[in-house]
N, C-alpha and C positions, 0 to 999 in steps of 0.2 A: 504494500500500500504506500502510495506516494505521500510524503509529509509536505504540507503546504504552509507557507508563511508569507506575510506581506509586511512591508515597511512603509509606514505613512511618510510621505515627503511632498514637497512642493518645490519645483524648480531644481536648481543645482545644489542639492543638499549633501555635502561631503560627509557629515556625520551619519546620515542614513545609508550612504554607500558603504561606509566602514562597517556598519551593523550588518548589512546584507552580506558583505564578503566574509566577515567573521563567522556569521551563522553558517554560511556555505562551507567554510573551512572545517568547522566542527563536524558537520554532517559528513563531509567527504572523508575526513580522517576516521570517523566512527565506522563508516561502511566501506572503507578502503576503496574509495571511488575518486572520480575527478570532478572538478568544478568546470562547468561550461557557462561562460558569460554570453548572454544573448543580447545583442544591441540592435537597434533599428537598422543601422548601416555601418559597415566597417570603415568606409572611407572617412567618416566624420568622428570616429571614436577617439582619435588622438587629440581632438580639440575640445574634449569634454572634461567633466570633473574627474574622470578616470585618471587624468594626468596629475591630479593632486593626491591620488591614493597609490598609484603605481609609478615606478620610475619610468621616465620617458623612453629609455632604451627597451625596457620590458614591454611597455605598451605597444611600441612599434613592432616588436617581434610577435606579440599576440595578434595584432592586426594582420600581419603577414601569414598567420596560420601556425605559428610555433606553439608548442606546449611547454609551459614553464612550471615553476612551483610558487605557490602562495601559501605561506604558513605551513610548509611541508606537505601541501596537497597539490596534485597536478591541476593545472588550470589552462584552459584555452578559450578562444573567443570565436563566435560565429555571429552572423547577422540573422535577422528574422528570415531572410530569403534563403540563406545557406543552411539554416538549422534543419536537420532531418529528424523528425520525432521518432522514427523507427530505429535509427542508429545512434543518435546523440542522447544517450541516457547518462545517468549520474546525478549530480546536484546541479540543477539548472538555476541560473541567476538571471532573471528577466529584468534587464535594466531599461528604465523609462518605458515600461510596458504599456501597450495599448491593447484594444480588444483583439486585433488581428494576431498579434504576437501571442497573447494568452490563449486564443483558440488553437493555434498551432501547437503550443506547449501542451495543451490538454490532450492532444493526440498521442503524447509520449506516455504510454501505459507503464513502461518499465523505469521511469525516472525515480530515483531515490527520494529526491526532494525538489521543491520549487520555491524559490524566494523571489517575490515580485516587488519591484520598486517602481513607483510611478513618477511621472514628471508633472503632469497636470491632469485634470479630469477625474472621473470616478470609476474608470474601467477596472483598476486594480481592486478597489473596495468592492465593486460588484462581483468580481471574480472571487475575492476572498469570502464574501458572504455565501456565494453559491457552493464553495468547497469547504466552508467552515475552517478557513485558514487561520492560523495563529498570528496575532499581531506581535511583531518584534519592535522594540523601541529602546532607546537609551534609558537605563535605570540608574545612572550615576546620581549621587546625592544632590548635586546642584539642580537636577531636573525634578526633584521630588516636589509634590504639591503641599 
């Protein structure tokens, strides 16, 4: 059974991206799997907040199709178009996910986990409600109410 999570975010939220990648690395290590970053388009990935979380050199390699390590877990990147739901299993991180990306991800019956991070709109929250996904958020003391 696929574990599903979502991270509430609005726009270029570096903290939310860190939460998504950390959650993915925990799952990937627990299940001895890889992390697959799914982005809307590969050609624009280098100009995103990913460059604030990953080293420029690493990000460029990921865009070109290399498999690297993130927190000791294998990681690679695909676009919504190149993502193959029947082959690309593991821990899927849907970055700036919209409805078309999430529908394609839902075809991946063998995914270990899905972590969806939105940019704008309610597509991720609608998907999360449909799948009863768990909300991940920063629980550090400075964010306590």
